[in-house]
C-alpha positions as a Python dict, from the first residue, in 0.01 Angstrom:
ca = {
    (1, 'M'): (0, 0, 0),
    (2, 'A'): (-369, 31, 169),
    (3, 'E'): (-470, -250, 388),
    (4, 'K'): (-673, -544, 229),
    (5, 'L'): (-1042, -503, 280),
    (6, 'R'): (-1248, -806, 388),
    (7, 'K'): (-1512, -687, 166),
    (8, 'P'): (-1587, -421, -85),
    (9, 'I'): (-1671, -59, 53),
    (10, 'E'): (-2042, 10, -1),
    (11, 'V'): (-2054, 358, -151),
    (12, 'V'): (-2323, 612, -240),
    (13, 'L'): (-2204, 905, -477),
    (14, 'A'): (-2388, 1241, -454),
    (15, 'D'): (-2329, 1528, -710),
    (16, 'P'): (-2590, 1749, -911),
    (17, 'N'): (-2367, 1738, -1227),
    (18, 'P'): (-2463, 1412, -1400),
    (19, 'L'): (-2136, 1440, -1612),
    (20, 'I'): (-1931, 1449, -1300),
    (21, 'L'): (-2157, 1180, -1158),
    (22, 'S'): (-2087, 951, -1446),
    (23, 'A'): (-1712, 992, -1439),
    (24, 'M'): (-1699, 893, -1102),
    (25, 'S'): (-1922, 630, -1126),
    (26, 'E'): (-1721, 470, -1419),
    (27, 'K'): (-1425, 457, -1168),
    (28, 'F'): (-1584, 334, -858),
    (29, 'S'): (-1787, 51, -1029),
    (30, 'V'): (-1484, -119, -1194),
    (31, 'D'): (-1263, -84, -894),
    (32, 'P'): (-1281, -419, -682),
    (33, 'R'): (-1224, -249, -374),
    (34, 'F'): (-1567, -75, -397),
    (35, 'S'): (-1945, -161, -450),
    (36, 'L'): (-2112, 131, -601),
    (37, 'V'): (-2472, 99, -434),
    (38, 'S'): (-2645, 424, -575),
    (39, 'T'): (-2576, 764, -734),
    (40, 'V'): (-2798, 1079, -640),
    (41, 'V'): (-2811, 1417, -744),
    (42, 'N'): (-2971, 1595, -438),
    (43, 'A'): (-2962, 1598, -73),
    (44, 'E'): (-3317, 1436, -7),
    (45, 'S'): (-3235, 1134, -229),
    (46, 'F'): (-2892, 1088, -48),
    (47, 'I'): (-3061, 1071, 296),
    (48, 'S'): (-3338, 860, 161),
    (49, 'T'): (-3094, 615, 25),
    (50, 'V'): (-2863, 578, 309),
    (51, 'M'): (-3145, 554, 542),
    (52, 'R'): (-3306, 274, 338),
    (53, 'L'): (-2978, 95, 247),
    (54, 'P'): (-2684, 128, 493),
    (55, 'V'): (-2375, 159, 336),
    (56, 'D'): (-2014, 238, 446),
    (57, 'L'): (-1940, 555, 269),
    (58, 'G'): (-2110, 853, 137),
    (59, 'I'): (-1900, 1087, -110),
    (60, 'V'): (-2094, 1395, -110),
    (61, 'C'): (-2046, 1731, -312),
    (62, 'W'): (-2040, 2036, -65),
    (63, 'N'): (-2297, 2214, -265),
    (64, 'L'): (-2558, 1936, -315),
    (65, 'P'): (-2881, 2099, -378),
    (66, 'Q'): (-3174, 2136, -138),
    (67, 'L'): (-2956, 2108, 192),
    (68, 'G'): (-2591, 2129, 110),
    (69, 'G'): (-2305, 1882, 238),
    (70, 'E'): (-2310, 2060, 584),
    (71, 'K'): (-2665, 2003, 673),
    (72, 'V'): (-2657, 1642, 510),
    (73, 'I'): (-2398, 1557, 774),
    (74, 'E'): (-2577, 1726, 1045),
    (75, 'V'): (-2889, 1523, 969),
    (76, 'L'): (-2734, 1206, 952),
    (77, 'R'): (-2459, 1229, 1219),
    (78, 'D'): (-2656, 1086, 1500),
    (79, 'H'): (-2814, 810, 1315),
    (80, 'P'): (-2694, 477, 1425),
    (81, 'T'): (-2653, 328, 1061),
    (82, 'A'): (-2526, 662, 891),
    (83, 'P'): (-2245, 608, 675),
    (84, 'K'): (-1896, 815, 701),
    (85, 'I'): (-1907, 1107, 492),
    (86, 'L'): (-1642, 1217, 250),
    (87, 'I'): (-1687, 1583, 124),
    (88, 'Y'): (-1531, 1709, -188),
    (89, 'S'): (-1563, 2072, -304),
    (90, 'Q'): (-1451, 2307, -584),
    (91, 'N'): (-1473, 2580, -330),
    (92, 'I'): (-1135, 2768, -306),
    (93, 'S'): (-1200, 2869, 61),
    (94, 'N'): (-1027, 2745, 331),
    (95, 'D'): (-1327, 2755, 556),
    (96, 'V'): (-1508, 2449, 368),
    (97, 'P'): (-1273, 2158, 504),
    (98, 'R'): (-1297, 2322, 876),
    (99, 'R'): (-1677, 2353, 835),
    (100, 'A'): (-1703, 1990, 709),
    (101, 'M'): (-1478, 1873, 989),
    (102, 'M'): (-1695, 2072, 1266),
    (103, 'A'): (-2028, 1915, 1104),
    (104, 'G'): (-1881, 1559, 1142),
    (105, 'A'): (-1739, 1462, 821),
    (106, 'A'): (-1478, 1199, 816),
    (107, 'G'): (-1273, 1327, 536),
    (108, 'Y'): (-1216, 1609, 263),
    (109, 'C'): (-1101, 1613, -108),
    (110, 'A'): (-1007, 1914, -275),
    (111, 'K'): (-1090, 2021, -624),
    (112, 'D'): (-757, 1969, -767),
    (113, 'Q'): (-736, 1604, -661),
    (114, 'T'): (-798, 1331, -926),
    (115, 'V'): (-1076, 1073, -914),
    (116, 'E'): (-801, 815, -861),
    (117, 'E'): (-676, 1034, -522),
    (118, 'L'): (-1054, 1063, -409),
    (119, 'M'): (-1085, 671, -426),
    (120, 'T'): (-754, 658, -230),
    (121, 'T'): (-886, 886, 21),
    (122, 'S'): (-1215, 712, 33),
    (123, 'V'): (-1033, 376, 122),
    (124, 'S'): (-858, 564, 430),
    (125, 'V'): (-1198, 697, 537),
    (126, 'A'): (-1395, 355, 508),
    (127, 'Q'): (-1085, 209, 721),
    (128, 'G'): (-1176, 460, 1002),
    (129, 'K'): (-904, 731, 932),
    (130, 'M'): (-982, 1107, 938),
    (131, 'V'): (-850, 1261, 623),
    (132, 'F'): (-823, 1659, 601),
    (133, 'P'): (-583, 1917, 497),
    (134, 'F'): (-359, 2063, 766),
    (135, 'M'): (-564, 2276, 1012),
    (136, 'D'): (-449, 2446, 1322),
    (137, 'V'): (-669, 2302, 1607),
    (138, 'R'): (-628, 2659, 1781),
    (139, 'D'): (-807, 2807, 1478),
    (140, 'L'): (-1104, 2578, 1530),
    (141, 'Q'): (-1125, 2633, 1899),
    (142, 'A'): (-1113, 2991, 1863),
    (143, 'D'): (-1417, 2985, 1629),
    (144, 'P'): (-1753, 3066, 1835),
    (145, 'L'): (-1924, 2792, 1622),
    (146, 'F'): (-1693, 2542, 1765),
    (147, 'L'): (-1823, 2596, 2111),
    (148, 'L'): (-2183, 2574, 2028),
    (149, 'T'): (-2384, 2248, 2118),
    (150, 'K'): (-2607, 2094, 1878),
    (151, 'R'): (-2921, 2245, 2025),
    (152, 'E'): (-2767, 2586, 2025),
    (153, 'K'): (-2670, 2566, 1658),
    (154, 'I'): (-3054, 2485, 1570),
    (155, 'M'): (-3155, 2743, 1803),
    (156, 'L'): (-2932, 2995, 1619),
    (157, 'Q'): (-3074, 2913, 1303),
    (158, 'S'): (-3427, 2933, 1450),
    (159, 'L'): (-3375, 3286, 1588),
    (160, 'A'): (-3266, 3382, 1210),
    (161, 'N'): (-3573, 3243, 1080),
    (162, 'G'): (-3783, 3451, 1312),
    (163, 'M'): (-3894, 3235, 1572),
    (164, 'T'): (-4002, 3384, 1917),
    (165, 'N'): (-3906, 3277, 2233),
    (166, 'K'): (-4253, 3115, 2283),
    (167, 'E'): (-4207, 2932, 1957),
    (168, 'L'): (-3874, 2823, 2066),
    (169, 'A'): (-4010, 2673, 2386),
    (170, 'E'): (-4297, 2500, 2186),
    (171, 'H'): (-4038, 2351, 1929),
    (172, 'F'): (-3795, 2223, 2194),
    (173, 'K'): (-4044, 2099, 2437),
    (174, 'I'): (-3886, 2353, 2716),
    (175, 'S'): (-4012, 2660, 2915),
    (176, 'V'): (-3958, 3029, 2812),
    (177, 'N'): (-3733, 3045, 3106),
    (178, 'T'): (-3515, 2769, 2994),
    (179, 'V'): (-3517, 2912, 2638),
    (180, 'K'): (-3388, 3228, 2776),
    (181, 'F'): (-3110, 3046, 2951),
    (182, 'H'): (-3015, 2870, 2632),
    (183, 'L'): (-3006, 3213, 2451),
    (184, 'S'): (-2804, 3382, 2733),
    (185, 'N'): (-2522, 3105, 2690),
    (186, 'L'): (-2592, 3149, 2310),
    (187, 'Y'): (-2488, 3503, 2306),
    (188, 'E'): (-2206, 3461, 2584),
    (189, 'K'): (-2010, 3211, 2321),
    (190, 'L'): (-2080, 3443, 2020),
    (191, 'E'): (-1962, 3720, 2223),
    (192, 'V'): (-2280, 3928, 2120),
    (193, 'R'): (-2530, 4108, 2335),
    (194, 'N'): (-2892, 4035, 2183),
    (195, 'R'): (-3096, 3867, 1944),
    (196, 'A'): (-3038, 4118, 1669),
    (197, 'Q'): (-2660, 4059, 1681),
    (198, 'A'): (-2702, 3691, 1703),
    (199, 'I'): (-2896, 3679, 1382),
    (200, 'A'): (-2644, 3926, 1226),
    (201, 'F'): (-2372, 3677, 1320),
    (202, 'Y'): (-2570, 3386, 1163),
    (203, 'Y'): (-2616, 3561, 847),
    (204, 'S'): (-2262, 3703, 814),
    (205, 'R'): (-2144, 3353, 841),
    (206, 'R'): (-2358, 3214, 592),
    (207, 'L'): (-2269, 3493, 326),
    (208, 'D'): (-1917, 3475, 391),
    (209, 'Q'): (-1890, 3140, 221),
    (210, 'V'): (-1730, 3117, -125),
    (211, 'E'): (-2003, 3008, -379),
    (212, 'E'): (-1922, 2710, -589),
    (213, 'P'): (-1989, 2726, -964),
    (214, 'E'): (-2333, 2594, -1049),
    (215, 'G'): (-2327, 2237, -1141),
    (216, 'G'): (-2093, 2114, -838),
    (217, 'S'): (-1744, 1988, -831),
    (218, 'T'): (-1488, 1920, -1095),
    (219, 'L'): (-1250, 1652, -1020),
    (220, 'R'): (-958, 1587, -1277),
    (221, 'R'): (-903, 1273, -1478),
    (222, 'Q'): (-568, 1127, -1546),
}
């Protein structure tokens, strides 16, 4: 039995599919363990809501429109009042829970779990537990992206967006020589030789992900 909580867990639900959102809302709103603060359909609304109304837990569809779950986590993870994030996904790729963990999520729920199982996982995450399917830590550590700092990840994305060294220097408020130093470290970690190969790596990783059906995830109802 789950440990009794002192107050209901304040939750924001984020899913682009109104039917899924309605089904989850119905369950969370009547369960005394939770206080459903808001439901949203895109990343901008989710970030705005949790920044304005600090809550305990955000339950986020991996393919949330505008940014996606991964970017939502990265945007919020350094904010002092950010909620814990539980990602759920209909994506069959084993890469999704790994990427969610690396981004900073506190838990992951798979497509074939029921809403009731999602709620049980939500309680565990709100209590401070990390809830993920089994992943070999050695696989995580072997992934070049695991080695990148937050700045290096942003710099990699900036490279892919076509920014020059001078533009990177202005963006990060550092010298061009410092940019070259960071890029050298970035190339070494990715095991590439130059900017073009780094950009190719970036796009190959983005395109390798398996797309979810449009409309978000589907959780079974008992």
